[in-house]
C-alpha positions as CSV (number, residue, x, y, z in Angstrom):
1,M,0.0,0.0,0.0
2,N,1.2,3.4,-0.9
3,Q,2.4,5.7,2.0
4,D,0.2,8.6,0.6
5,W,-2.9,6.4,0.7
6,R,-2.1,5.3,4.3
7,E,-1.9,9.0,5.4
8,K,-5.2,9.8,3.5
9,I,-6.9,6.9,5.2
10,E,-5.6,7.8,8.7
11,Q,-6.7,11.4,8.2
12,E,-10.0,10.2,6.7
13,A,-9.5,12.2,3.5
14,E,-11.3,11.3,0.3
15,L,-9.5,9.0,-2.1
16,T,-9.7,9.6,-5.9
17,L,-11.7,7.1,-7.9
18,A,-8.5,5.3,-9.1
19,E,-7.1,5.0,-5.6
20,A,-10.4,3.6,-4.3
21,V,-10.5,1.0,-7.0
22,V,-6.9,-0.1,-6.3
23,L,-7.6,-0.2,-2.6
24,D,-10.7,-2.4,-3.1
25,E,-8.7,-4.8,-5.2
26,E,-6.1,-5.1,-2.4
27,I,-8.8,-5.8,0.1
28,E,-10.3,-8.5,-2.1
29,R,-6.9,-10.1,-2.6
30,L,-6.4,-10.4,1.2
31,E,-10.0,-11.8,1.6
32,P,-8.9,-15.5,1.5
33,M,-6.4,-14.9,4.2
34,R,-9.0,-13.3,6.4
35,H,-11.3,-16.3,6.0
36,A,-8.4,-18.7,6.8
37,L,-7.7,-16.8,10.0
38,Q,-11.4,-16.9,11.0
39,A,-11.5,-20.6,10.3
40,L,-8.8,-21.3,12.9
41,P,-10.1,-22.7,16.2
42,S,-10.2,-20.2,19.0
43,D,-8.0,-20.8,22.0
44,E,-10.2,-19.4,24.7
45,L,-9.2,-20.6,28.1
46,S,-11.8,-22.4,30.0
47,L,-13.0,-21.1,33.4
48,Q,-12.1,-24.3,35.0
49,W,-8.5,-24.0,33.9
50,R,-8.3,-20.4,35.2
51,S,-9.8,-21.5,38.5
52,Q,-7.2,-24.2,38.9
53,L,-4.4,-21.7,38.1
54,N,-5.8,-19.3,40.7
55,E,-5.9,-22.0,43.3
56,R,-2.3,-23.1,42.6
57,L,-1.1,-19.5,42.7
58,A,-2.9,-18.9,46.0
59,A,-1.3,-22.0,47.5
60,E,2.2,-21.0,46.5
61,A,1.9,-17.4,47.5
62,K,3.1,-16.6,51.0
63,P,0.5,-15.0,53.2
64,M,0.7,-11.3,53.8
65,P,0.8,-10.2,57.4
66,A,-2.4,-8.6,58.7
67,R,-2.2,-4.8,58.6
68,R,-2.9,-3.0,61.8
69,N,-5.5,-0.3,61.9
70,V,-3.5,2.8,62.2
71,F,-6.5,5.0,63.0
72,A,-7.2,2.9,66.1
73,L,-4.0,4.4,67.7
74,W,-5.0,8.0,67.2
75,P,-7.0,8.4,70.4
76,V,-4.1,7.0,72.5
77,A,-1.6,9.2,70.8
78,V,-3.7,12.3,71.2
79,S,-4.4,11.5,74.9
80,G,-0.6,11.0,75.5
81,L,0.2,14.3,73.8
82,A,-2.4,16.1,75.8
83,A,-1.1,14.6,79.1
84,C,2.5,15.7,78.2
85,A,1.3,19.2,77.3
86,L,-0.5,19.4,80.6
87,A,2.5,18.2,82.6
88,V,4.8,20.8,80.9
89,A,2.3,23.5,81.6
90,L,2.0,22.6,85.3
91,F,5.5,21.7,86.1
92,A,7.7,23.9,83.9
93,P,9.5,26.7,85.6
94,R,8.1,30.1,85.1
95,G,10.2,32.3,82.9
96,G,9.7,35.5,84.9
97,S,13.0,37.1,86.0
98,V,13.4,38.5,89.5
99,P,14.7,42.1,89.4
100,T,18.1,42.4,90.9
101,A,19.5,45.4,92.7
102,S,22.7,46.9,91.5
103,T,24.3,47.2,95.0
104,E,23.9,44.9,98.0
105,N,22.8,47.6,100.5
106,S,20.6,49.7,98.3
107,V,16.9,50.1,99.3
108,E,15.8,48.0,96.3
109,A,18.2,45.1,97.3
110,R,16.9,45.2,100.9
111,L,13.3,45.2,99.8
112,V,13.9,42.3,97.5
113,R,15.8,40.3,100.1
114,S,13.1,41.1,102.7
115,H,10.3,39.9,100.3
116,Q,12.2,36.7,99.5
117,E,12.8,35.9,103.1
118,F,9.2,36.5,103.9
119,Q,8.1,34.3,101.0
120,N,10.4,31.5,102.2
121,A,9.2,31.8,105.8
122,R,5.6,31.8,104.7
123,D,6.2,28.7,102.4
124,L,7.7,26.9,105.4
125,G,4.8,27.9,107.6
126,V,6.9,29.9,110.1
127,A,6.0,33.5,109.0
128,A,4.8,35.8,111.7
129,P,1.4,37.4,111.1
130,T,2.0,40.7,109.3
131,T,0.7,43.9,110.7
132,P,0.4,46.9,108.4
133,V,3.0,49.6,108.9
134,V,1.1,52.7,109.8
135,A,2.8,56.1,110.4
136,P,2.1,57.5,113.9
137,P,-0.7,59.9,113.8
138,S,1.2,62.7,115.5
139,S,4.1,62.6,113.1
140,G,2.1,63.9,110.1
141,G,3.6,61.4,107.7
142,F,6.6,59.3,107.0
143,D,10.1,60.5,108.1
144,W,12.1,60.3,105.0
145,S,15.3,61.3,106.8
146,T,15.6,57.8,108.4
147,L,16.2,56.2,105.0
148,E,19.7,55.8,103.8
149,K,20.5,58.1,100.9
150,G,21.1,56.4,97.6
151,S,24.5,56.5,96.0
């Protein structure tokens, strides 16, 4: 068959009358071969043979291990993560920094030390009851001269 004819047939273009006649003659020349091929017995496999093959393959194949259900572990994992987060939130040290005084005997340093000592004593249960510091009524206020002057 001519290459141009093949391209025309593939593109479904119209053939000329002469090309159509030659193509019909080629098809008729191949007709006995088509009948010979159709006359051959078909080799369709029987269902019984296929069933036996499947049984033999199943017997020779090694069994696959059972897959675990991965989604069954999600509640356990989520509960564990929640417990860890709760433990970290409750028992992690707080990040707040305690202000420190620049000198050991400054007013700020003594206030901080006094507060820390009071907190420690209160935590141990030995803190004395606190009484509010009230200026004497006759003095007219707090005597600032008794405080040490800052440096």
